[in-house]
N, C-alpha and C positions, 0 to 999 in steps of 0.2 A: 068492934066495925074496924075497917081499916082509915088509917088517919091520910087524907088530901092535902098537901100542902100549898101553900099559894105557887109557889115556881119551883121547876125542876129543869135541867138542861140534858140530852142524852149525848155521851159520845163514845167511841169507841174504845175495847176492852187494851187494848195497844197504846192508847193517848195515858187512861189510867196509869198504866204500867212504867210509864215512863217515870211515876213518883220514886224514890230509891227506898222509901218503906212501907211499899204497899203491899199487902197482902191480901188474899181472896179469899172467905168463906163461899167453897163451894157447895153446901148445903142450900146453896140458893137457888143453884141451878135446875131449869125447867127444861128440857128439852122438846118443841114443838112439834117433832116428828114422832114422839113415843120410844125414841130409841135412846139406851144407857150414856150419861154424858157425865165426865167426872172432870169437867174443867171448861173455863170460858175460853173459844177463840179467837185470837185476836181481833174480830170483826164483827163479832157479839157488840151489843148495843146495851148498857148502862146506865143508870141517870143517876145525876149528882143533885140532892135534894139541896134546897136553902138553908140547912141546918149541917150541909157538908156531908153528910151521910150519904153512900152510894148504895143503889139499891138495882135490883134486877125486876124493877115493873115502877109504875110512877108514884105509887104507894108511901109514904113515910118511913111505915114502922113494918114493913113485909118485906121479905127475901131479902134481908140485908146482908149486904157485900161485902163492905167496906166500911168501921165506925169510930176508928182512929183518930179524932178530931184532935188536932195537935197544932200550933201556931205554924210547922213547916209545910203541912197539908193547907193550912187554908191558905199560906203564901203559894204553895204548887200551885191550887186553885186559881188565885186572882190574877197570877202572872204568866204560867205558860198554857192554861187552859183556856182563860181570859174569861172564868167563871165572875157571873155579878149579877147579886140580883137586883130585878127594877124595882124604883118604887111605886107605888102602887097608891094612886092617887082615889079617895073615895068619891062617890057619885054622891050629888046634891039633890 
């Protein structure tokens, strides 16, 4: 069963490609119009998960596009993309 995280944020591929060491696992591509597609377009949307993995969908462990989690990647996400996981308070 797919794992749904507590938080993810959508970004355009062109934003993620600004990272110098960016690479894409194109096996995670799913064309919505049933045409063959072998690369992401700059305006496609990917999801940055709370664990800094990038997916082509909202689930943390499916359709993984990028999972090279380094200090440089985290720094890029925080400073360039302004990515921050909100603090969730538990309800009483």
